[in-house]
DRENDRENNU-162139 format. One record per residue: x, y, z of N, C-alpha, C in turn; residue in three letters. Coordinates in steps of 0.02 Angstrom, whole numbers, plus 32768, in hexadecimal, padded with zeros to 4 digits. Atoms other than C-alpha are relative to their C-alpha. Layout:
% DRENDRENNU-162139
ATOM;n_x;n_y;n_z;ca_x;ca_y;ca_z;c_x;c_y;c_z;balo
ATOM;X;Y;Z;X;Y;Z;X;Y;Z;ALA
...
This chain:
% DRENDRENNU-162139
ATOM;n_x;n_y;n_z;ca_x;ca_y;ca_z;c_x;c_y;c_z;balo
ATOM;8024;7FBA;8029;7FFF;8000;7FE4;8032;8040;8026;MET
ATOM;7FD4;7FC0;8008;8097;807C;8036;802F;800A;7FC3;LYS
ATOM;7FE2;800A;8048;80E4;8048;7F94;7FDC;8025;7FC1;LYS
ATOM;802C;8004;804E;8050;806C;7F09;7FFE;8050;8019;ILE
ATOM;7FF9;7FB7;7FDA;8049;8128;7F95;8045;8030;7FD3;LYS
ATOM;7FDC;7FCF;7FF0;80E9;8151;7F7E;8022;800C;7FB1;LYS
ATOM;801D;801D;802E;80BD;8104;7EB7;8003;8060;7FE3;VAL
ATOM;8032;7FE0;8002;8045;818E;7E9E;800E;803B;7FFE;ASN
ATOM;7FEA;7FAB;801E;80A3;8217;7ED5;8039;8011;7FD9;ILE
ATOM;7FD9;7FF9;8038;813C;8209;7E83;7FE3;800F;7FA9;ILE
ATOM;8024;8004;804B;80AC;81F7;7DD5;7FF8;804F;8011;LEU
ATOM;802D;7FBA;800E;805F;829E;7E08;8044;803C;8007;VAL
ATOM;7FD8;7FB3;8001;80F9;8302;7E26;8026;7FF5;7FB6;VAL
ATOM;7FE1;7FF5;805A;8148;82BE;7D63;7FD1;8010;7FE7;LEU
ATOM;8016;7FDE;803A;80B4;82F0;7D1C;7FF3;8047;7FFD;LEU
ATOM;8010;7FC2;8006;809D;8392;7D72;8030;8023;7FE3;CYS
ATOM;7FCF;7FE3;800D;8160;83B8;7D39;7FF1;800B;7FAD;LEU
ATOM;7FEB;7FFA;8045;8149;837A;7C84;7FBD;8037;7FE1;THR
ATOM;8058;7FBD;800C;8082;83FF;7C82;8043;802D;8011;LEU
ATOM;7FFE;7FC3;8006;80FA;8488;7CC0;803D;8008;7FC1;LEU
ATOM;800A;8010;8048;816F;8460;7C31;7FFB;8025;7FD3;TYR
ATOM;8028;7FF1;8051;8107;845E;7BC3;7FD9;8049;7FE7;LEU
ATOM;8002;7FB5;800F;80B1;8506;7BEE;801A;8021;8013;ILE
ATOM;7FDC;7FC2;7FE2;8136;855F;7C31;8056;7FD5;8003;ASN
ATOM;7FDA;8011;7FFC;81C9;8512;7BE2;8055;8031;7FF4;SER
ATOM;7FD0;7FBF;8004;823F;85BC;7BD8;8024;8000;805A;SER
ATOM;7FE4;8010;7FA5;8240;85B6;7CB0;802B;7FD5;8007;PHE
ATOM;7FE2;803B;7FF9;8278;84FF;7CB9;804A;7FFD;7FDE;ILE
ATOM;7FBA;7FE3;8032;8302;851C;7C19;801C;8032;8047;THR
ATOM;7FD2;7FD6;7FF1;834D;85AE;7C7E;8017;7FE1;803E;LYS
ATOM;7FCC;8015;7FE2;8356;856C;7D25;8021;7FBF;800F;GLN
ATOM;7FD5;8034;800E;83A5;84C8;7CFE;803B;801D;7FE9;ILE
ATOM;7FD2;7FDB;8009;8423;8541;7CBB;8020;8029;8020;LEU
ATOM;7FEC;7FBC;7FC6;8432;85B1;7D56;8033;7FCB;801B;VAL
ATOM;7FE1;8036;7FC3;8450;850C;7DB9;8041;7FCD;7FE6;TYR
ATOM;7FD5;800F;803B;84CC;84B4;7D28;8030;8038;8017;THR
ATOM;7FDB;7FCE;7FF8;852D;854B;7D40;8019;8021;8042;LYS
ATOM;7FFD;800E;7FA6;8529;854C;7DFB;8047;7FD2;800E;LEU
ATOM;7FEF;8037;8019;8552;8496;7DE5;804B;7FF8;7FFF;PHE
ATOM;7FC0;7FEB;8016;85F0;84BB;7D86;8048;8030;8005;ILE
ATOM;7FD8;7FDA;7FF3;863C;8535;7DCF;8017;7FF9;804F;GLU
ATOM;7FEA;7FF9;7FC7;862B;850F;7E7C;800C;7FA8;8025;LYS
ATOM;7FFC;8045;7FE4;8613;845D;7EA6;8035;7FBE;7FBC;LEU
ATOM;7FEB;801F;801F;864E;83FA;7E01;805E;7FEE;7FFC;PHE
ATOM;7FCD;7FF3;8006;8717;843D;7E13;801F;7FE0;8033;PRO
ATOM;7FF8;8011;7FA5;872B;83F7;7ECD;7FF0;7FAB;7FF1;ALA
ATOM;8005;805A;7FF9;86CF;834B;7EAE;8018;7FCC;7FD1;SER
ATOM;7FD9;801C;8036;871E;831D;7E16;8034;7FE6;800D;PHE
ATOM;7FC6;7FF9;7FD9;87C6;8334;7E60;7FFB;7FCB;8035;LEU
ATOM;7FEA;8033;7FC4;87A1;82D8;7EF3;7FF0;7FC3;7FE9;PHE
ATOM;8008;804C;8029;8740;8243;7EA8;8046;7FD8;7FD6;PHE
ATOM;7FC9;800F;8060;87C9;823A;7DFB;8035;7FEB;805B;THR
ATOM;7FC3;801F;7FE0;8854;8236;7E98;7FEF;7FCF;803D;LEU
ATOM;7FFF;803E;7FDB;8802;81BC;7F0F;7FFD;7FA3;7FEF;SER
ATOM;7FFC;802B;802D;8803;8147;7E90;8041;7FED;7FDA;THR
ATOM;7FCA;7FF6;801A;889B;8154;7E4C;803F;7FE2;804E;LEU
ATOM;7FDC;8013;7FD0;88E6;8135;7EFE;7FF5;7FC3;801D;LEU
ATOM;8022;8059;7FF0;8888;808E;7F28;8014;7FE5;7FBF;ILE
ATOM;7FF0;8035;8035;88C6;804B;7E83;8047;8008;800E;GLU
ATOM;7FD2;8021;7FF1;8982;806E;7EC4;800B;8001;8056;TYR
ATOM;7FD8;803B;7FCA;896D;802A;7F70;8009;8012;8038;ASN
ATOM;7FEF;7FDF;7FC2;8948;80BD;7FDE;7FE0;7FD4;8041;ILE
ATOM;8024;802A;7FB2;88D6;8046;805D;802F;7FBE;800E;VAL
ATOM;7FB8;8039;7FF8;8966;7FAD;803E;802F;802A;8027;GLN
ATOM;7FD8;7FBF;7FC0;89C5;804C;809B;800A;8021;802C;ARG
ATOM;8032;7FEA;7FC8;8972;807F;80FE;7FE2;7FB1;8030;LEU
ATOM;801D;8031;7FD0;893F;7FE3;8153;8051;7FC6;7FF9;THR
ATOM;7FC8;8010;8006;8A0F;7FB3;8148;800E;802C;803E;LYS
ATOM;7FD9;7FE5;7FD2;8A2F;804A;81B1;7FE0;8008;8049;LEU
ATOM;8037;8002;7FCC;8984;803A;821A;801E;7FC8;802F;LEU
ATOM;8009;8040;8002;89A3;7F7E;8229;7FAB;7FF1;801C;HIS
ATOM;8044;8015;8007;88EA;7F80;8227;7FEE;800A;7FCD;ARG
ATOM;803E;7FE1;8024;885A;7F83;819A;800C;803F;7FE7;ASN
ATOM;8016;7FC4;801D;8878;8031;814A;7FF2;8020;7FE2;GLY
ATOM;801A;7FE9;802F;87FA;803C;80E9;7FD9;8034;802E;SER
ATOM;800F;7FC7;7FF1;87A0;8087;816F;8019;8054;7FF9;THR
ATOM;7FE0;7FBC;7FED;8816;8116;8198;7FF2;8028;7FA0;PHE
ATOM;800B;7FEC;804C;8812;8133;80DA;7FBB;801E;7FFB;TYR
ATOM;8044;7FF7;8009;8757;8130;80C6;7FEF;8038;8020;ILE
ATOM;800D;7FDB;7FCA;873A;81B8;815A;8047;804B;8005;ILE
ATOM;7FC6;7FBF;8007;87EF;8222;8119;7FE1;8016;7FC2;CYS
ATOM;800D;7FE7;801F;87A8;8239;806C;7FBF;800F;800C;MET
ATOM;8028;8005;800B;86F9;824C;808F;7FEE;8059;8024;SER
ATOM;7FEF;7FC2;7FDB;8738;82CE;811A;7FED;8041;7FD0;LEU
ATOM;7FEA;7FC8;8022;877C;8341;8088;7FD1;7FFA;7FAE;ILE
ATOM;801D;7FEF;8042;8700;831E;7FF7;7FD8;8008;8009;SER
ATOM;8031;7FE2;800F;8660;832A;8023;7FD5;7FE4;7FF4;GLY
ATOM;8050;804F;7FF6;85B2;82C5;8030;8006;8002;7FA2;PHE
ATOM;8011;8041;7FE6;8587;8250;7FE1;8060;7FD1;7FEA;PRO
ATOM;7FB7;803C;801F;8643;8218;7FBD;800D;7FD3;8046;SER
ATOM;8009;8034;7FEA;863A;81BD;8065;7FEE;7FCD;7FE7;GLY
ATOM;8019;802E;800A;85C3;8159;801B;8036;7FE8;7FB1;SER
ATOM;7FDF;8018;8029;8627;8140;7F85;803A;7FE3;800E;LYS
ATOM;7FC7;802F;7FE8;86B9;8107;7FD1;8000;7FC7;8018;TYR
ATOM;8018;802C;7FE5;8672;80A3;8030;8011;7FB5;7FD4;THR
ATOM;800C;8020;8030;861F;804D;7F9A;8049;7FE7;7FC3;LYS
ATOM;7FCF;8038;8011;86C5;802E;7F4E;8024;7FD2;8021;GLU
ATOM;7FD0;8035;7FCF;871A;7FEF;7FD1;7FF2;7FB4;8002;LEU
ATOM;8028;803E;7FE3;8699;7F65;7FED;7FF4;7FDD;7FBE;LEU
ATOM;8006;8036;8038;8690;7F2F;7F3B;804F;7FFC;7FF9;ASP
ATOM;7FB6;8038;800B;8755;7F05;7F35;8006;7FDF;803F;LYS
ATOM;7FEA;8029;7FC9;8730;7EA0;7FD9;802C;801E;802F;ASN
ATOM;7FF7;7FD8;7FC5;879E;7F2D;803D;7FE9;7FE6;8047;PHE
ATOM;802E;8008;7FD0;871F;7F28;80C2;7FAD;7FE9;8000;ILE
ATOM;8052;8023;7FE2;867F;7ED9;80F4;7FC9;801C;8010;THR
ATOM;8068;7FE3;8004;85BF;7EDD;80E2;7FFE;802B;8057;LEU
ATOM;7FF3;7FE3;7FBF;85D6;7EF0;819F;8011;8036;800F;GLU
ATOM;7FD8;7FC8;7FF6;865F;7F85;818D;7FC9;8038;7FDD;GLN
ATOM;8024;7FE0;8042;85FA;7FE0;80F0;7FD1;8012;8029;ALA
ATOM;804C;7FBE;7FEE;854F;7FF9;8154;801C;8016;8059;ASN
ATOM;7FDF;7FC4;7FC4;85B2;802D;8200;8027;803D;7FD9;TYR
ATOM;7FC5;7FB1;8031;8625;80AC;818F;7FD6;8028;7FE9;LEU
ATOM;8046;7FD8;8005;857E;80FD;814C;7FDC;800F;801D;ILE
ATOM;8029;7FD7;7FC3;853E;8127;81DD;803B;8054;8018;LYS
ATOM;7FFD;7FD5;7FE6;85B6;81AD;8211;803E;8022;7FB4;PHE
ATOM;7FDB;7FEA;8027;8628;81C4;815A;7FDE;8045;7FCC;THR
ATOM;8033;7FC8;8018;85B7;826A;8139;800C;8048;800D;HIS
ATOM;7FD2;7FAD;7FF5;861C;8300;812A;7FDD;8024;7FCD;TYR
ATOM;8003;7FC9;803C;860D;83BA;80DF;8058;8006;7FD6;PRO
ATOM;7FCE;7FF7;8008;8681;83E5;8069;8029;804D;8037;ASN
ATOM;7FE7;7FE4;7FDD;86F9;844F;80DC;800B;8048;7FF3;PRO
ATOM;7FF3;7FC4;8034;871B;84D7;8053;7FB4;803C;8011;VAL
ATOM;802A;7FD9;7FD4;8685;84FD;805F;7FB3;8002;802E;PHE
ATOM;800D;7FFF;7FAD;865A;84FA;810D;800A;805B;7FF0;ILE
ATOM;7FE6;7FBF;7FFD;86E3;8577;810B;7FFC;802F;7FE1;LEU
ATOM;7FFE;7FCA;8047;86C9;85DF;8078;7FBE;801F;8003;GLY
ATOM;8034;7FF7;8025;8624;85F3;801D;7FBA;8014;805B;PRO
ATOM;8034;7FEE;7FB5;85B5;85E3;80E2;800F;800D;802D;VAL
ATOM;7FD0;7FE0;7FEA;8638;8638;8130;7FE2;8042;7FFE;SER
ATOM;802F;7FC8;801E;85E6;86CF;80DB;7FB6;8006;800C;LEU
ATOM;8042;7FFA;7FE1;8544;86BC;8128;7FFC;8036;804C;LEU
ATOM;8000;7FCF;7FC4;858A;8701;81C1;8038;801E;8008;PHE
ATOM;7FE2;7FA3;7FFA;85D3;87A1;8214;8049;7FD9;8025;GLN
ATOM;7FBF;800D;7FC2;864A;8737;8288;8033;7FB2;7FDE;GLU
ATOM;7FC2;8039;8005;86C8;869E;8245;7FD7;7FCB;801D;LYS
ATOM;8011;8047;7FD8;8693;8634;82E3;7FC5;7FE2;7FE4;LYS
ATOM;803A;802B;8026;85DC;8600;82A3;800F;7FEE;7FC1;PHE
ATOM;7FE9;801E;806D;8639;85A5;81F9;8010;7FB9;802C;ALA
ATOM;7FC8;801F;8009;86B8;8550;8255;7FE7;7FED;8048;HIS
ATOM;8039;8031;7FE4;863D;8524;82F5;7FDA;7FDD;7FE5;SER
ATOM;8025;801F;7FF7;85C0;84EB;8282;802E;7FB4;7FD1;ILE
ATOM;7FD0;8027;7FEE;8647;8480;8235;802F;7FB7;8029;LEU
ATOM;7FE1;8037;7FC8;869A;8436;82C9;7FAC;7FCB;8007;LEU
ATOM;802D;8031;7FE6;85F1;8406;8309;7FFF;7FBE;7FC2;SER
ATOM;8010;8043;8019;85C2;8390;8285;8034;7FD8;7FE9;ILE
ATOM;7FCF;8021;8013;8669;834E;8255;8012;7FD2;805D;ILE
ATOM;800C;8021;7FBA;866E;830B;8324;7FBB;7FDC;800A;LEU
ATOM;802D;803B;7FF5;85BC;82C8;8319;800E;7FCF;7FC4;ALA
ATOM;7FE0;8037;802B;85ED;8261;8298;8033;7FD0;8025;ASN
ATOM;7FCC;8037;7FE2;8686;8216;82E8;7FCA;8002;805F;PHE
ATOM;8017;8029;7FD4;861B;81FF;838B;7FD0;7FC2;7FF6;ILE
ATOM;8015;8028;7FF4;859B;81A4;833C;8024;7FC2;7FE8;ILE
ATOM;7FBA;8051;8024;8632;8137;82E3;8005;7FD7;803D;GLY
ATOM;7FF1;803B;7FC4;8668;811B;83AC;7FA1;7FF1;8028;ILE
ATOM;803C;804D;7FD5;85A5;80E3;83D9;7FF3;7FDE;7FD5;ILE
ATOM;800F;803D;802A;859A;807E;8349;8044;7FB8;7FEF;TYR
ATOM;7FB4;8028;8029;8653;8036;8347;7FD5;7FC1;8025;HIS
ATOM;8011;803D;8008;864D;7F7F;8331;801A;7FF4;8047;PRO
ATOM;7FDE;8017;7FD9;864D;7F3B;83E0;8026;7FBB;8015;LYS
ATOM;7FCE;8021;7FF4;86A6;7E97;83BD;801C;8009;7FAC;LYS
ATOM;7FDD;7FF7;8025;8733;7E75;834C;7FDA;7FDC;7FB1;LYS
ATOM;7FF1;8040;8038;871D;7E2C;82A0;8048;7FC1;7FE0;GLU
ATOM;7FCE;803A;8008;874F;7D84;829A;8031;8004;7FC9;ASN
ATOM;7FF1;800B;8044;874E;7D8B;81D7;801E;8028;7FE6;ASN
ATOM;7FCE;7FAF;800F;87E1;7E0F;81BC;8012;7FE2;7FDE;LYS
ATOM;7FE0;8015;8025;8803;7E21;812F;8048;8029;7FD4;ILE
ATOM;7FD0;7FEC;8028;88A5;7E24;80C5;7FED;802E;7FB9;THR
ATOM;7FF8;7FCF;803B;88C3;7EB5;8046;8033;800A;7FEA;ILE
ATOM;7FD9;8011;8001;8946;7E77;7FD4;8025;8029;7FCF;PRO
ATOM;7FDE;7FC3;8015;89B9;7EF6;7F80;7FF7;7FD5;7F9C;TYR
ATOM;7FE8;8007;8046;899E;7EFA;7EBE;8024;8022;7FD5;HIS
ATOM;7FC9;7FB8;802E;8A09;7F21;7E29;7FD8;803A;7FF5;GLN
ATOM;8027;7FC8;8016;89DB;7FCE;7DFD;7FFD;8003;7FA8;GLY
ATOM;8017;8020;803C;898E;7FDB;7D4F;803A;8048;7FEA;GLN
ATOM;7FD8;7FBB;802B;89E4;8055;7CC9;7FBF;8038;8012;ASN
ATOM;8028;7FAF;8007;89AF;8112;7CF9;7FB9;7FF9;7FBF;PHE
ATOM;8039;801A;8038;894D;8110;7C4D;7FCF;7FF8;8004;SER
ATOM;8029;8021;7FFF;88E7;808F;7C6D;7FBD;8004;802C;LYS
ATOM;8007;7FE6;7FD9;88B9;80CF;7D15;7FCB;803A;7FFE;ILE
ATOM;8031;7FCB;7FFC;888D;8174;7D0F;7FB9;7FFA;7FD5;LEU
ATOM;8061;8023;801C;87F4;8149;7C83;7FD8;7FF7;8020;PRO
ATOM;8025;8026;7FD1;87B8;80E8;7D07;7FEF;803D;8034;LYS
ATOM;8008;7FD7;7FC0;87C5;8167;7D9E;7FD4;8034;7FCC;ALA
ATOM;802B;7FEA;8026;8780;81E9;7D0E;7FC8;7FEC;7FF6;ILE
ATOM;804A;802A;8010;86E8;817D;7CE1;7FCA;7FFA;802D;THR
ATOM;801E;800A;7FBC;86BC;8148;7D8B;7FF6;804D;801A;SER
ATOM;7FE7;7FA8;7FEF;86D8;8211;7DD0;7FA6;7FFD;7FD5;SER
ATOM;803B;7FD4;802E;8657;8252;7D44;7FBD;7FC8;7FF2;LEU
ATOM;8039;801F;8016;85C5;81B7;7D50;7FEF;8011;8053;LYS
ATOM;8013;7FEF;7FAE;85D1;81ED;7E11;7FDA;805D;7FFE;THR
ATOM;8014;7FBC;8009;85CC;82AC;7DE0;7FC3;7FFF;7FF6;ILE
ATOM;803E;7FEC;8015;8538;82A6;7D75;7FD9;7FD8;8013;ILE
ATOM;8031;8008;7FE0;84D1;8236;7DE1;7FF6;8049;8023;LEU
ATOM;7FF0;7FB9;7FD9;84F4;82E7;7E58;7FDC;8020;7FD6;ILE
ATOM;8028;7FDC;8020;84BF;833D;7DED;7FC1;7FFE;7FE0;TYR
ATOM;804A;8014;8043;8425;82EF;7D77;7FD2;7FF9;8060;GLY
ATOM;8024;8007;7FC1;83D9;82D7;7E40;7FF3;8039;802A;THR
ATOM;8000;7FD5;7FDE;83FF;8385;7E91;7FE2;804A;7FC9;SER
ATOM;802D;7FDD;8039;83BB;83D0;7DCB;7FB9;7FF9;801C;VAL
ATOM;8038;7FFE;7FFB;8329;8380;7E04;7FDA;801A;8008;PHE
ATOM;802D;7FD0;7FCC;82EC;83B3;7E99;800C;8035;8007;PHE
ATOM;7FDB;7FAA;7FFD;834B;844D;7E7A;7FAC;801B;7FD1;TYR
ATOM;803A;7FF8;8023;82A5;8456;7DFA;7FBC;7FFA;8029;LEU
ATOM;8047;7FFE;7FCA;8221;841F;7E71;7FFB;8038;8032;ILE
ATOM;7FE7;7FC8;7FD0;8266;8497;7EF0;7FF3;803E;7FE9;VAL
ATOM;7FF8;7FC1;8026;8265;852B;7E7C;7F97;8019;8002;THR
ATOM;803C;8001;800F;81B2;84F1;7E4F;7FC5;8016;8008;THR
ATOM;801B;7FEC;7FC2;8178;84F1;7EDF;7FF6;8071;8017;ILE
ATOM;7FEA;7FA7;7FF7;81BD;85A7;7EFC;7FD5;8035;7FE2;ASN
ATOM;8029;7FE0;8023;8167;85E8;7E68;7FC3;8022;8004;GLN
ATOM;8049;7FFD;7FF6;80C7;85B8;7E85;7FCC;8000;803D;TYR
ATOM;800B;800D;7FB5;80B0;85B4;7F36;8031;8032;803D;ILE
ATOM;7FD4;7FA3;7FD8;80D9;8666;7FAA;7FFA;7FB7;8054;ARG
ATOM;800E;8025;7FC5;80FD;85FF;8058;8028;8021;8042;LEU
ATOM;7FEA;7FD1;7FCA;813C;8652;8113;803E;7FE5;7FE7;PRO
ATOM;7FA7;8003;800B;81F4;866A;8123;8025;7FBD;7FFD;LEU
ATOM;7FE6;8039;7FF8;821E;85DA;817B;7FF9;7FCF;7FF1;LEU
ATOM;8010;805B;8039;81BF;854E;8126;8015;8015;7FA8;GLU
ATOM;7FDD;7FDE;8043;820D;85BC;8089;802B;7FD3;7FFC;TYR
ATOM;7FA6;802A;800A;82BE;8581;80B4;7FFD;7FBB;8000;ILE
ATOM;8003;8056;7FF1;8291;84DE;810F;7FF7;7FCD;7FB0;LEU
ATOM;8017;8030;8040;8237;849D;8064;8049;8006;7FD7;ILE
ATOM;7FCA;7FE5;801C;82CC;84DE;7FEE;803A;7FE4;8024;ASN
ATOM;7FE5;8019;7FFC;833D;84A8;8060;801C;7F9C;801C;GLY
ATOM;8028;8038;7FFA;82F2;83ED;807B;8013;7FEC;7F9F;LEU
ATOM;7FF0;801A;803F;82F8;83D4;7FAE;8050;8010;7FFD;PHE
ATOM;7FAB;7FF8;8023;83A8;8434;7F89;8025;8027;8034;ASP
ATOM;7FE8;7FEB;7FCB;8405;8459;8026;802E;8040;7FEE;LEU
ATOM;7FD7;7FB5;801D;8487;84DE;7FB7;7FD9;8030;8013;THR
ATOM;802B;7FBC;7FF7;83EC;8540;7F9C;7FE7;8024;8043;ASN
ATOM;8008;7FF0;7FD5;839E;8538;804A;802E;8013;804B;GLY
ATOM;7FDA;7FE2;7FB6;8441;8568;80AE;800B;8058;7FE3;ILE
ATOM;7FEF;7FB7;8006;845D;85FB;8046;7FBD;8044;8023;PHE
ATOM;8043;7FE8;7FF4;8397;8635;8051;800D;800C;8040;LEU
ATOM;8017;7FE9;7F98;83C0;863E;812D;8027;8046;7FF0;THR
ATOM;8004;7FBA;8000;840C;86DB;80E6;7FC3;8023;8028;SER
ATOM;8050;7FE2;800B;835B;8709;810B;8001;801C;803F;LEU
ATOM;7FF9;8003;7FD6;8370;86E3;81BA;8024;801A;8041;ILE
ATOM;7FE3;7FAD;7FEA;8394;8782;8226;804D;7FC9;803D;THR
ATOM;7FE3;8033;7FEB;83E6;86FE;82AF;8014;7FCD;8005;ASN
ATOM;7FC4;8022;8036;848F;86C0;8288;8003;7FBA;8042;PRO
ATOM;8006;8031;7FC9;8461;8626;832B;7FC5;7FDC;7FC7;ILE
ATOM;8052;801C;8004;83C4;85FB;82E8;8016;7FDD;7F9B;THR
ATOM;7FE7;7FFE;8060;8413;8614;8214;8040;7FB0;801F;ARG
ATOM;7FDB;8035;8000;8496;858A;825D;7FF0;7FCF;8015;ALA
ATOM;8031;803F;7FD9;842B;8510;82AB;7FEB;7FDF;7FB6;ILE
ATOM;8021;800C;8033;83C7;850A;8211;802A;7FF8;7FD5;ILE
ATOM;7FC4;800A;8032;846E;8506;819C;8019;7FB8;8010;ILE
ATOM;7FE6;8055;7FD3;84B2;8465;8216;7FB9;7FD4;7FE6;ILE
ATOM;8031;8019;800F;8402;842E;81F8;8016;7FBD;7FC1;LEU
ATOM;8015;8008;8054;8405;842C;8132;8058;7FBD;7FF9;PHE
ATOM;7FD0;8019;8005;84B9;83EE;8144;8006;7FC6;800A;ILE
ATOM;7FFF;8049;7FC5;84B7;8356;81C4;7FBD;7FCE;7FE3;SER
ATOM;801D;804D;802B;8421;8301;816A;7FF6;7FEF;7FCD;PHE
ATOM;7FE0;801B;804B;8456;831C;80C9;7FAC;8012;7FC3;GLY
ATOM;8033;7FF1;801B;83A3;834F;8065;7FF6;7FCE;7FCE;GLY
ATOM;8023;8039;8040;8349;82F0;7FF6;8032;7FDC;7FB9;ILE
ATOM;7FCB;8003;8036;83BC;82F4;7F4F;8037;7FC9;801C;SER
ATOM;7FBD;803B;7FE3;844E;82A5;7FC2;7FD8;7FC2;8017;VAL
ATOM;8018;8047;7FDE;83E5;8213;8014;7FF0;7FF8;7FAA;HIS
ATOM;7FDB;8023;8054;83C8;81ED;7F45;802A;7FFA;7FEF;MET
ATOM;7FC9;8015;8043;845E;81EC;7F05;8034;7FD5;8049;GLN
ATOM;7FE2;8024;7FF6;84AA;8190;7F93;7FE0;7FB2;800F;THR
ATOM;8022;804F;8009;8412;8108;7F8B;8022;7FF5;7FA0;LYS
ATOM;7FD7;803F;8026;845A;80F5;7EDB;8045;7FF9;8000;SER
ATOM;7FBF;8030;7FF3;8510;80E4;7F08;7FFD;7FC4;801F;ILE
ATOM;7FEB;8027;7FE2;84EA;8065;7F63;7FAD;7FC9;7FF3;ILE
ATOM;8027;8016;801C;8450;801C;7EFA;8018;7FC4;7FF7;ALA
ATOM;7FF8;8039;801C;84BB;7F90;7EBE;8031;7FD2;802C;ASP
ATOM;7FBB;8012;7FDA;8519;7F6A;7F67;7FBC;7FD3;803A;THR
ATOM;8041;7FED;7FB6;84A7;7F1C;8016;8021;8020;8036;LYS
ATOM;8002;7FC3;7FB1;84D7;7FB1;8079;7FC3;8007;7FE5;ILE
ATOM;803C;7FF4;8000;843E;7FD1;80BC;7FF9;805D;8009;GLN
ATOM;7FF4;7FB2;8001;8407;8097;80A3;7FFB;8000;8039;TYR
ATOM;8022;7FFD;7FBE;83AB;8086;8150;8036;801A;8024;LYS
ATOM;7FA6;7FE0;7FE4;8470;80AB;8190;7FFF;8033;8015;ASN
ATOM;8003;7FBB;8004;8470;8137;8153;7FD2;802D;8015;PHE
ATOM;804C;7FCE;7FC6;83C0;8189;817F;8015;801E;8041;PHE
ATOM;7FF1;8004;7FC6;83EA;8146;821F;8035;8026;801B;ILE
ATOM;7FBC;7FCC;7FF0;8488;81A0;821F;7FF2;8059;8005;GLY
ATOM;8009;7FC2;8023;8453;824F;81C9;7FCC;801F;8045;ARG
ATOM;8000;7FFC;7FDD;83DC;824C;826A;8013;800F;8039;ILE
ATOM;7FCA;8007;7FB7;8441;822F;8300;802F;805C;7FE9;LEU
ATOM;7FC5;7FE2;8009;84BE;82AC;8299;7FD6;8044;8009;GLN
ATOM;8045;7FCE;8003;8432;832B;829A;8008;803A;8034;THR
ATOM;8015;7FEE;7FA8;8413;8323;8352;8048;8003;8018;ILE
ATOM;7FB7;7FE0;7FDE;84C4;8329;8399;8032;8022;7FE4;ILE
ATOM;7FCE;7FA7;8025;851C;83B1;831A;7FCF;8034;8031;ALA
ATOM;8000;7FC2;7FF6;849C;8421;834E;8007;801B;803D;VAL
ATOM;7FF1;7FEE;7FC9;84AC;83F8;840D;8042;8014;8003;PHE
ATOM;7FCA;7FEC;7FEA;8567;8402;83FC;8009;8049;7FE7;LEU
ATOM;7FF0;7FAB;8025;8553;84B0;838A;7FF8;8028;803D;PHE
ATOM;8039;7FD9;7FCE;84E8;84F7;8415;8058;7FFE;8044;LEU
ATOM;7FBF;8014;7FCC;8583;84C3;8489;8033;8030;8004;TRP
ATOM;7FCA;7FCC;8009;8605;8501;8440;8012;8051;7FF7;ILE
ATOM;8017;7FC5;800F;85CA;8598;8413;8001;803A;8034;ILE
ATOM;8010;7FCD;7F99;8597;85D2;84C9;803D;7FF5;8028;ASN
ATOM;7FCB;8011;7FCD;863E;8579;84FF;8022;8036;8012;TRP
């Protein structure tokens, strides 16, 4: 019954978008071009670089070297570090890649997906910091989100050591001319997925904005729910900086519908359970808000 309702809702949304395009194609086209420009200028460069580099590092035995250095499976350390500097949904991408290579177990993958949801620090310390007069707000937002993830990692850390330890043998590095096209293809595939889902939900929220007038707070929350980047910048309409920061934390920690769709698509052909990601986002939102209030008043 629930499945039928979901299908009906999706059909209604798709029919509305189709009808709108037929009635006002210039509006839809303009919005797609606006978002595409934003995506290419702000999101594509960093995402492409990090996703390509991560694949190259894996192919050149970075996980094996970390394992030797740490005297334990270096996969977890690698995924946490790369997702910290790459921004979401890179945690899901790296977890899936290492699961596919049998560098981690399914249990480890379900554990990692709960707490490897980090924003790109450059985005927080750059554009987001401009929303505040004092830099301490951006620093506190970033710190609270990172600490919230670490706390979730500690809470859900497996109590039992795995009996089936995975041995990760070194493999002969392939020719760089063969690995690079593979890394680029993998990166572009993920980036196209991110772009496609983001622009789709951006169109939905801009359509809502075009035809429905909402009170300020509801307007910001609806925009952030569908497209967190747009929602974050709309918080500039809120005068209280603490309220503004809390809403930004809510958007980033929960991720927005488009980020959840991206994650579901990335892990779709694996046995990683999406509910673990969802639980992590709920907990991260709650913990990060409390941490922020503690840090900002400290």
